[in-house]
C-alpha positions as CSV (number, residue, x, y, z in Angstrom):
1,M,83.2,103.4,-137.4
2,T,81.8,100.0,-138.4
3,I,83.4,97.6,-140.5
4,K,80.8,98.2,-143.0
5,N,81.0,101.8,-143.0
6,T,85.0,101.0,-143.6
7,I,84.2,98.7,-146.7
8,L,81.9,101.2,-148.3
9,I,84.3,104.3,-148.3
10,V,87.2,101.6,-149.3
11,L,84.6,100.6,-152.7
12,L,83.9,104.2,-153.0
13,V,87.3,105.1,-153.4
14,G,88.3,102.6,-155.4
15,F,85.3,103.2,-158.0
16,S,86.6,106.6,-158.0
17,A,90.3,105.8,-158.8
18,F,88.7,103.4,-161.2
19,A,86.2,106.1,-162.8
20,K,89.4,108.6,-162.9
21,A,91.3,105.9,-164.8
22,Q,89.2,105.5,-167.8
23,L,88.7,109.2,-167.9
24,S,92.5,109.5,-168.4
25,S,92.8,106.7,-170.8
26,F,89.7,108.1,-172.6
27,S,91.8,111.5,-173.1
28,T,94.7,109.9,-173.8
29,S,94.0,107.9,-176.3
30,T,91.6,110.5,-178.2
31,K,94.7,113.0,-178.0
32,A,96.6,110.3,-179.5
33,V,94.2,109.7,-182.4
34,L,93.5,113.5,-183.4
35,N,97.2,114.5,-182.9
36,T,98.0,111.8,-185.1
37,Y,95.7,111.4,-187.5
38,V,94.1,115.2,-187.6
39,T,95.9,117.6,-190.3
40,N,94.2,121.0,-191.3
41,G,90.5,119.2,-190.5
42,Q,91.5,116.4,-192.8
43,V,91.2,112.7,-190.9
44,D,93.6,110.1,-192.5
45,Y,91.1,107.5,-192.2
46,A,92.6,104.8,-194.0
47,A,96.2,105.1,-191.4
48,I,93.5,104.6,-189.0
49,K,92.1,101.9,-190.3
50,K,95.0,100.5,-191.0
51,N,96.3,101.4,-187.1
52,P,92.7,101.5,-184.9
53,K,94.8,100.4,-181.6
54,D,93.9,104.1,-180.2
55,L,90.7,104.8,-181.3
56,Q,89.7,100.8,-179.8
57,V,91.3,102.3,-176.8
58,A,88.9,105.6,-176.6
59,L,86.1,103.9,-177.2
60,E,86.7,101.1,-174.9
61,S,87.1,103.1,-171.9
62,L,83.8,105.1,-173.3
63,K,82.3,102.2,-172.1
64,K,83.5,102.2,-168.9
65,I,82.8,106.2,-168.1
66,D,79.1,107.1,-166.0
67,I,79.1,110.7,-167.2
68,E,76.5,111.4,-164.5
69,K,79.7,110.9,-162.4
70,L,81.5,114.0,-164.3
71,S,81.4,117.5,-163.6
72,N,79.6,119.7,-165.9
73,D,82.7,120.9,-167.4
74,E,84.1,117.0,-167.7
75,C,81.4,115.9,-169.2
76,K,80.9,118.4,-171.8
77,A,84.3,117.8,-173.1
78,L,84.2,114.1,-173.0
79,L,80.4,114.2,-175.1
80,I,82.4,116.3,-178.1
81,N,85.3,113.9,-177.6
82,A,82.7,110.9,-177.9
83,Y,80.7,112.6,-180.6
84,N,83.6,112.9,-183.0
85,L,85.3,110.2,-182.0
86,F,82.0,108.4,-182.9
87,V,81.7,109.9,-186.4
88,I,85.9,108.7,-187.1
89,K,84.6,105.4,-185.8
90,G,81.2,105.1,-188.2
91,V,83.2,105.7,-191.7
92,V,86.5,103.9,-190.7
93,D,84.1,100.8,-190.2
94,V,82.9,101.5,-193.4
95,Y,86.2,102.9,-195.6
96,P,86.7,103.4,-198.4
97,V,83.3,105.9,-198.6
98,K,82.9,108.8,-200.6
99,S,80.4,110.9,-197.8
100,V,78.6,109.5,-194.6
101,M,75.4,109.9,-196.6
102,D,76.3,106.6,-198.8
103,Q,75.5,104.6,-195.5
104,K,72.4,104.3,-194.8
105,D,71.0,106.1,-191.7
106,F,74.8,106.8,-190.8
107,F,73.5,109.5,-188.1
108,D,70.3,107.6,-186.6
109,V,71.8,103.4,-185.9
110,K,72.0,103.3,-182.5
111,A,75.6,102.2,-182.9
112,F,78.0,103.4,-180.8
113,D,78.5,102.6,-176.7
114,L,78.3,105.6,-174.3
115,G,78.4,104.4,-170.7
116,T,76.4,101.4,-170.7
117,Q,73.5,102.8,-173.1
118,K,73.8,102.3,-177.1
119,V,73.6,105.8,-178.8
120,S,73.2,106.9,-182.5
121,L,75.0,110.4,-183.5
122,N,72.0,111.9,-183.3
123,Q,70.6,111.0,-180.0
124,L,73.9,111.9,-178.2
125,E,74.2,115.6,-179.6
126,K,70.2,116.0,-179.7
127,E,68.9,114.2,-176.8
128,I,72.2,113.8,-174.4
129,L,74.7,116.7,-175.6
130,F,72.3,119.2,-176.2
131,K,69.7,119.0,-173.6
132,R,72.2,119.0,-171.2
133,F,74.5,122.0,-172.6
134,P,72.2,124.4,-174.5
135,D,75.0,125.6,-175.9
136,E,75.0,126.7,-179.8
137,R,78.6,127.0,-180.1
138,L,79.1,123.3,-180.2
139,H,77.9,122.8,-184.0
140,F,81.1,124.5,-184.5
141,A,82.4,121.4,-182.9
142,L,80.9,118.6,-183.5
143,V,82.3,117.5,-186.8
144,C,79.9,115.4,-188.7
145,G,82.4,114.3,-191.3
146,A,82.1,116.4,-194.2
147,I,83.4,118.9,-196.3
148,S,81.6,121.4,-195.3
149,C,81.7,120.7,-191.3
150,P,83.5,123.5,-189.4
151,P,87.2,121.7,-189.8
152,L,88.0,118.7,-186.8
153,T,90.5,120.3,-184.7
154,A,93.7,118.2,-183.5
155,K,93.4,119.3,-180.3
156,P,91.0,117.1,-178.3
157,F,88.6,118.9,-175.5
158,T,89.1,118.8,-171.5
159,A,87.3,119.8,-168.4
160,E,90.2,123.1,-168.2
161,N,89.7,124.0,-172.3
162,V,86.2,123.6,-173.3
163,D,85.0,127.1,-173.4
164,F,88.2,128.8,-174.1
165,M,88.2,126.2,-177.4
166,L,84.1,126.6,-177.9
167,K,85.3,130.2,-178.2
168,K,87.9,129.8,-180.8
169,L,86.1,127.7,-182.4
170,T,83.3,129.4,-183.4
171,K,85.7,132.8,-184.0
172,A,87.6,130.1,-186.6
173,A,84.3,129.3,-187.8
174,I,82.5,132.8,-188.2
175,N,86.3,134.1,-190.1
176,N,86.4,131.1,-192.7
177,P,85.3,132.1,-196.2
178,A,83.7,128.4,-196.2
179,I,81.4,129.4,-193.3
180,V,80.5,132.7,-193.9
181,Q,81.2,135.1,-197.0
182,L,80.1,138.6,-197.8
183,D,78.9,139.9,-201.1
184,M,79.0,143.1,-200.8
185,H,78.2,144.5,-204.7
186,E,74.9,142.2,-204.4
187,K,74.7,143.1,-200.3
188,K,74.3,139.5,-199.4
189,A,75.9,137.4,-196.8
190,M,76.4,133.7,-198.0
191,V,76.5,131.8,-194.5
192,S,77.0,127.9,-194.1
193,K,73.5,125.8,-194.0
194,I,74.5,124.9,-190.3
195,F,73.1,128.7,-189.2
196,D,69.7,127.7,-191.4
197,W,69.4,124.0,-189.9
198,Y,69.9,125.1,-186.5
199,N,68.6,129.0,-186.8
200,A,66.5,128.7,-183.5
201,D,70.0,127.6,-181.8
202,F,71.9,130.6,-183.0
203,T,68.6,133.2,-182.7
204,K,67.7,133.0,-179.0
205,K,68.6,136.7,-177.9
206,E,69.3,138.6,-181.3
207,N,69.0,138.0,-185.4
208,L,71.7,136.2,-187.2
209,S,73.5,138.4,-188.3
210,A,74.3,139.9,-184.7
211,Y,74.8,136.6,-183.4
212,I,77.5,136.5,-186.6
213,N,78.9,140.2,-186.4
214,R,80.0,138.8,-182.4
215,Y,82.5,136.8,-184.2
216,G,83.1,138.1,-187.4
217,E,85.9,140.5,-188.1
218,N,84.3,141.7,-190.9
219,T,80.6,142.3,-190.3
220,I,77.2,142.1,-191.9
221,P,76.4,145.6,-193.0
222,A,72.4,146.6,-192.2
223,G,70.0,145.9,-195.1
224,F,71.8,143.2,-196.3
225,K,70.1,139.9,-197.0
226,I,71.0,136.5,-195.7
227,G,71.3,133.3,-198.3
228,Y,72.9,129.8,-197.8
229,M,75.5,128.0,-199.1
230,N,75.1,124.5,-200.7
231,Y,76.1,121.3,-198.0
232,D,79.2,119.9,-199.2
233,W,78.9,116.0,-197.8
234,S,82.2,115.2,-199.4
235,L,84.2,113.1,-196.9
236,N,86.5,115.6,-194.9
237,G,89.2,112.6,-195.6
238,K,92.7,113.1,-197.0
């Protein structure tokens, strides 16, 4: 083996160890943020603003991670966590605030560091995450900072649990009366606007009622109409 090849191997091993260390740092600090400041889907933004260390460590780690070097499950889990932390960061930066909608272009300003690029929340969701992983269940994992969003879980996503968590959160959301309600008298199902905004994601293989019925404990009977609830953009804070 030549000296040149030996140096290359050493460098590759070093880069791999560095990448794993950054991913570990991100995972640990993300867990600390969610475990400490999220309760029953509500976020203690005031407390994070007062003590932002764990959030800052997580965001700094994200700057040094090359998502192209991650496995599919590692990448999917990281991007979900990143989106939710970016929302928290966006709120904390302007806190106190009553709604993310009070901040102009909250979802469209490229304000967050993902590896070497600056991204907006919409760019991360639509151009990066959904482009690589067209999984409609992500709509129940990405939390936009509003009361009508599915509740933010205090458990971070990992490569090992990402599919299980997506399945669990989708079932929990569809059986949450804040997201799906049946009116037996009016023969109508009132569902979250999420199903309206992203209808194409949920109806690739079946109609919306059939999709909801795959996860719902109380299925939508045949002949029921679908209506959409008003979306409450009030902050999901304590």
